[in-house]
Every structure is written in C-alpha cells, then in structure tokens.
C-alpha positions as CSV (number, residue, x, y, z in Angstrom):
1,M,71.5,103.1,107.7
2,I,71.0,106.6,106.3
3,I,67.7,107.9,105.2
4,T,67.0,111.5,104.1
5,E,63.5,113.0,103.6
6,N,63.4,116.3,101.5
7,L,66.6,117.4,103.3
8,T,67.2,121.0,102.5
9,K,69.9,123.6,103.5
10,K,69.8,127.2,102.6
11,F,72.5,129.8,103.2
12,A,70.7,133.2,102.9
13,E,69.1,132.9,99.4
14,N,71.5,130.2,98.2
15,I,70.1,126.6,98.3
16,A,73.0,124.3,98.9
17,V,71.0,121.1,99.3
18,N,67.5,121.0,97.7
19,R,65.0,118.4,99.0
20,L,67.4,115.5,99.0
21,T,65.6,112.2,99.5
22,L,67.7,109.0,99.4
23,E,68.5,105.8,101.3
24,V,72.0,104.3,101.9
25,K,71.8,100.6,102.8
26,K,73.7,98.9,105.6
27,G,77.2,97.7,104.6
28,E,77.5,99.5,101.3
29,V,79.9,102.0,99.9
30,F,77.8,104.8,98.6
31,G,79.4,107.3,96.3
32,F,78.2,110.9,96.3
33,L,79.4,112.5,93.1
34,G,79.0,116.0,91.8
35,P,81.0,119.1,90.7
36,N,82.5,121.7,93.1
37,G,79.9,123.7,94.9
38,A,77.2,121.0,94.3
39,G,76.5,120.7,98.0
40,K,78.3,117.4,98.8
41,T,80.2,118.6,101.8
42,T,77.2,120.5,103.1
43,T,75.2,117.2,102.9
44,V,78.0,115.4,104.9
45,R,77.9,118.2,107.5
46,L,74.1,117.8,107.8
47,L,74.2,114.1,108.2
48,T,77.0,114.3,110.8
49,C,75.1,117.0,112.7
50,L,77.7,119.7,112.3
51,I,75.1,122.0,110.9
52,S,71.3,121.9,111.1
53,P,68.9,121.6,108.1
54,T,66.7,124.4,107.0
55,S,63.9,121.9,106.4
56,G,63.3,118.2,105.8
57,N,64.9,115.5,108.0
58,A,67.3,112.6,108.0
59,Y,68.0,109.5,110.1
60,V,71.5,108.1,110.6
61,N,71.6,104.5,112.0
62,G,68.0,105.1,113.1
63,L,68.8,108.3,114.9
64,N,67.1,111.6,114.1
65,I,69.5,114.4,113.1
66,K,67.2,117.0,114.6
67,T,66.6,115.4,118.0
68,Q,69.5,113.0,118.5
69,A,72.5,115.0,117.2
70,H,74.8,114.1,120.1
71,Q,74.2,110.4,119.7
72,I,74.8,110.6,116.0
73,R,78.1,112.4,116.5
74,Q,79.2,109.7,119.0
75,N,78.4,106.9,116.6
76,V,79.8,108.1,113.2
77,G,83.3,108.7,111.9
78,I,84.1,111.5,109.6
79,L,87.2,112.3,107.4
80,T,87.1,115.9,106.1
81,E,89.0,117.0,103.1
82,T,91.2,119.1,105.4
83,P,92.3,116.9,108.3
84,G,92.6,119.6,111.0
85,L,95.1,117.8,113.2
86,Y,96.9,119.0,116.3
87,E,100.1,119.7,114.4
88,N,102.5,120.1,117.4
89,L,101.3,116.8,119.0
90,S,102.5,113.4,118.0
91,A,100.4,111.0,115.9
92,A,99.7,108.8,119.0
93,R,98.7,111.8,121.1
94,N,96.3,113.1,118.4
95,L,94.5,109.7,118.4
96,E,94.6,109.5,122.2
97,I,92.7,112.8,122.6
98,F,89.9,111.6,120.3
99,A,89.8,108.1,121.7
100,Q,89.3,109.6,125.2
101,L,86.6,111.9,123.9
102,Y,84.8,108.9,122.4
103,E,85.4,106.9,125.6
104,V,87.2,104.2,123.9
105,K,88.1,101.4,126.3
106,D,91.4,100.1,124.9
107,V,92.9,103.4,123.8
108,K,96.5,102.1,123.4
109,G,95.3,99.0,121.6
110,Q,93.1,100.9,119.1
111,I,95.9,103.4,118.4
112,E,98.4,100.6,117.6
113,R,95.8,98.7,115.6
114,Y,95.0,101.6,113.2
115,L,98.5,103.1,112.9
116,R,99.8,99.6,112.0
117,M,97.0,99.0,109.5
118,L,97.8,102.4,107.8
119,G,101.6,101.9,107.9
120,I,102.5,104.8,110.2
121,W,103.1,103.0,113.5
122,D,106.9,103.7,113.4
123,Q,106.1,107.4,113.2
124,R,103.7,107.4,116.2
125,E,105.9,109.7,118.3
126,D,106.6,112.2,115.5
127,P,104.7,115.5,115.5
128,A,101.9,115.6,113.0
129,A,103.5,118.8,111.5
130,T,106.3,116.7,110.2
131,F,104.0,114.3,108.3
132,S,103.5,114.4,104.5
133,K,100.0,115.1,103.1
134,G,99.5,111.4,102.7
135,M,100.6,110.5,106.2
136,K,98.3,113.2,107.6
137,Q,95.4,111.8,105.6
138,K,96.1,108.3,107.0
139,L,96.3,109.7,110.6
140,A,93.0,111.5,110.1
141,L,91.5,108.3,108.8
142,A,92.7,106.5,111.9
143,R,91.1,109.2,114.0
144,A,87.8,108.8,112.2
145,L,87.8,105.0,113.0
146,I,89.3,104.9,116.5
147,H,85.9,104.4,118.1
148,E,84.8,101.7,115.6
149,P,81.8,103.6,114.1
150,K,79.3,101.6,112.0
151,I,79.0,104.5,109.5
152,V,81.9,106.4,108.1
153,F,81.8,109.6,106.1
154,L,84.8,110.2,103.8
155,D,85.1,113.5,102.0
156,E,87.7,113.3,99.2
157,P,89.8,110.8,101.1
158,T,92.5,110.5,98.4
159,S,92.6,114.2,97.3
160,A,96.1,115.3,96.5
161,L,97.7,112.0,97.6
162,D,100.5,110.4,95.6
163,P,99.5,107.2,93.8
164,E,101.0,104.9,96.5
165,A,99.2,106.7,99.4
166,A,95.9,106.8,97.4
167,H,96.2,103.1,96.7
168,L,96.7,102.3,100.4
169,V,93.6,104.4,101.4
170,R,91.5,102.7,98.7
171,E,92.6,99.3,99.9
172,F,91.7,100.3,103.4
173,I,88.2,101.4,102.3
174,T,87.8,98.0,100.7
175,E,88.7,96.4,104.1
176,L,86.2,98.5,105.9
177,R,83.5,97.4,103.4
178,Q,84.4,93.8,104.0
179,E,84.0,94.4,107.7
180,G,80.4,95.5,107.1
181,R,80.8,99.2,107.6
182,T,78.6,101.6,105.8
183,I,80.6,104.2,104.0
184,F,79.4,107.5,102.5
185,L,82.1,108.5,100.0
186,C,82.3,112.0,98.4
187,T,84.9,112.0,95.7
188,H,85.9,113.7,92.4
189,N,87.9,110.6,91.4
190,L,85.4,108.8,89.2
191,D,87.6,105.7,88.6
192,E,87.9,105.4,92.4
193,A,84.1,105.6,92.8
194,D,83.7,103.0,90.0
195,R,86.0,100.5,91.8
196,L,84.8,101.1,95.4
197,C,81.1,101.9,95.3
198,N,78.1,99.5,95.4
199,R,75.9,102.4,94.3
200,I,76.5,106.1,93.4
201,A,74.3,109.2,93.4
202,L,74.9,112.1,91.1
203,F,74.1,115.3,92.9
204,K,74.0,119.0,91.9
205,S,72.2,120.8,94.7
206,Q,69.5,118.2,94.1
207,L,69.6,114.5,93.4
208,L,69.9,113.6,89.7
209,T,70.0,109.8,89.8
210,T,71.0,106.9,92.0
211,D,72.0,103.4,90.8
212,T,74.9,101.0,90.5
213,P,77.7,102.1,88.0
214,A,76.9,99.0,85.8
215,N,73.2,99.8,85.6
216,L,73.8,103.5,84.8
217,R,76.1,102.4,81.9
218,E,73.6,100.0,80.5
219,T,70.7,102.5,80.8
220,L,72.6,105.3,79.1
221,F,74.7,103.4,76.5
222,G,73.4,99.9,76.3
223,R,75.9,97.0,76.1
224,K,78.2,96.8,73.1
225,V,80.4,94.0,71.9
226,V,83.3,94.7,69.6
227,V,84.2,92.0,67.1
228,H,87.6,92.5,65.4
229,L,87.7,91.0,61.9
230,R,90.4,90.7,59.3
231,E,87.9,92.3,56.9
232,V,84.4,93.5,57.1
233,T,82.2,92.7,54.1
234,P,78.7,93.9,53.3
235,N,77.2,90.4,53.5
236,L,78.4,90.0,57.1
237,V,76.5,93.1,58.2
238,Q,73.4,92.3,56.2
239,S,73.2,88.9,57.7
240,L,73.6,90.1,61.2
241,Q,71.0,92.8,60.8
242,T,68.4,90.2,60.3
243,M,69.0,88.8,63.8
244,A,66.4,89.9,66.4
245,E,68.9,89.8,69.2
246,I,70.9,92.6,67.7
247,K,69.8,96.2,68.4
248,N,72.4,98.1,66.4
249,I,75.6,97.6,64.3
250,K,78.3,100.1,63.5
251,I,81.4,99.5,61.4
252,V,84.6,101.1,62.7
253,D,87.6,100.2,60.5
254,N,87.6,96.4,60.5
255,K,85.6,96.2,63.7
256,L,81.9,95.5,64.2
257,V,80.4,97.4,67.2
258,I,77.3,95.5,68.1
259,T,74.7,96.6,70.6
260,L,73.0,93.7,72.4
261,D,70.6,93.3,75.3
262,N,72.2,90.2,76.7
263,P,75.8,89.6,75.4
264,E,76.3,86.5,77.5
265,K,73.4,84.8,75.8
266,T,73.7,86.3,72.3
267,N,77.5,86.4,71.8
268,P,77.8,82.7,70.9
269,I,75.1,83.0,68.3
270,V,76.7,86.0,66.7
271,I,80.1,84.3,66.6
272,R,78.7,81.1,65.1
273,T,76.9,83.2,62.5
274,L,80.1,85.1,61.5
275,V,82.2,81.9,61.3
276,N,79.5,80.2,59.1
277,L,79.7,83.3,56.8
278,G,83.4,82.8,56.5
279,A,84.5,85.7,58.7
280,D,88.1,85.7,60.1
281,I,87.6,86.7,63.7
282,Q,90.7,88.0,65.4
283,F,89.2,88.7,68.9
284,V,86.0,89.8,70.7
285,G,85.6,92.1,73.6
286,E,83.0,94.3,75.3
287,L,83.1,98.0,74.9
288,R,83.0,99.4,78.4
289,H,82.0,103.0,79.0
290,S,83.8,104.7,81.9
291,L,82.0,106.2,84.8
292,E,83.3,109.5,83.5
293,D,81.2,109.0,80.3
294,V,78.1,108.4,82.5
295,Y,78.9,111.4,84.7
296,M,79.4,113.8,81.7
297,Q,76.3,112.5,79.9
298,L,74.0,113.0,82.9
299,M,75.5,116.3,83.9
300,N,75.0,117.6,80.3
301,Q,71.4,116.3,80.2
302,H,70.7,118.2,83.5
303,S,72.4,121.4,82.2
304,S,70.2,121.4,79.1
305,T,66.9,121.0,80.9
C-alpha cells in the first residue's frame, strides 16, 4: 500500500528525511517511531503530497507521489497533531465542508456514523471552539475518515488527551484495523505502539530498523524465563548449566533468570529437572522487555556509531 524508494527531503542544508526505503503492507498498522525532529511529520507530509520530495520517490496505494498527487490526496485520510478545525462552525458543519470537498455521496449519513462512533453526536451542533482537546481530536479523526479512505495517516493521535479519550481513540484505531484499513501511525507513546502496531520502524532522519515489536525484543534481548524458588542452591544452577537448551542463567535473589531459544518447548524440561532436584518452585513467568527498552537500546546504538 505504501512503498518508498530512497525518499529524501532537504530544507536548505538540513536533511529531514534521508533516503527512506520501506514498505507498508495492506491492512497493517505501521508504527513510525523516533525522537522530536527525527523527520516523522515530514515523512507524513511527503506521503500525503503536502510537500514534494527533494529526491527519491514513493507510491501510495499504487499512485506516484510525484505525478499523481491530486489522486493521492483524494484517497487518503490524515490526522495532524494540530487539528486545524473551523472553530466558529459546528462539528457537523466542519465535517459537511470536508465531505463535500471529497464528494461524499451520503454526507448526512457519514457525519452521523462517525460522530456516533466517536461519542460526540449529541454535540454535533456545538461550535468546535467549545470542544475540549479530546473532543477536537475526535472530530478531526472523523474528518480524516469521512470519505472512507483505504489509507489513514495518524500523527500523534492521542497526544495530550486524557486517559479516557486516549483509550477511545486507541479502540477506534483497532476497529479501523479490523476493517482492513492501512494505518501509518506516528506516536511518541511506545506502549500505544506496542499494543496497536503490527510492525514498527525506528527512524531518525534515516531508517534504523523495521520489524514486529516481538521480533525486535527477541533479537535484542532474547527470551528469558523467570523461575521463582523458595531457595536457590548451587547444585540447581550447576545442573541446569549442563542443559544445551539453556543459553544463560542469572541468579537474582531467589529467582533464576534463564535465557532460552524456545521457552514453549524447553520450559517443561527445565521445570521437571528442577522438581527432580528437589527445588520448591513458587511460580514461573516470562521476563518481557518493554518497547521502551527496545527503543532506547537501538537509539543508543545509533548514537554511538
């Protein structure tokens, strides 16, 4: 659905996006992560044909950003970090204007559909200026979807929202994914990206890596199982160290932190071995590194190179 080929954007001598090459598949939520000033918003502006590239190219739903910009703008939805609503007009009128621009057939039906889905139908006649930050973000999201685009670009969709409003927006993104929409999501909220995204890209002017959150965790940290024992004795550790399936063992208080290639297959063997050695096992769990751990590790690696 989205393909970039050495996509580059310079502002004077500053390279905001440097030779970006990636592919976003149909129907996935693709997280685009990076620090402030990394070029994420510039990338979204390039892909939605709001600005032109310095060099390189990209295709959005098979359309060329250089030669088919008008068609791309007609067929994508975009939610910017700052909504830019017509503050003196009602919520319904805001949507009506954009629905007419996009030549939506059932304008009233679409307006009602999305305002109801986002929980602001009862405020449809209220001026946008009276809306809270969360309500404005919901209205802007409805505006981005009023013409039923197949590809939606969301730039910090839950930024500065209260927990309830942010939860509603995340649930809405999940619904869009279930409908088969392709979503390009820029966010600083790493927990949000972890929960919503099929794959993520780490970006800092240039692409650092792209993969699923689970694969990035495993590549960087391996998979670790934590076995809580009543007491850790030397013979337990010595016996486990002879097992080929175990890559590493650490003792933390009365816990064994064991690195395994395939915990689903190896865990039963480890547990049986410990029981046979007389260990009192209290419980077993997997040590899960956060996406923040992955992000910081990769950013630090990039900064040191």
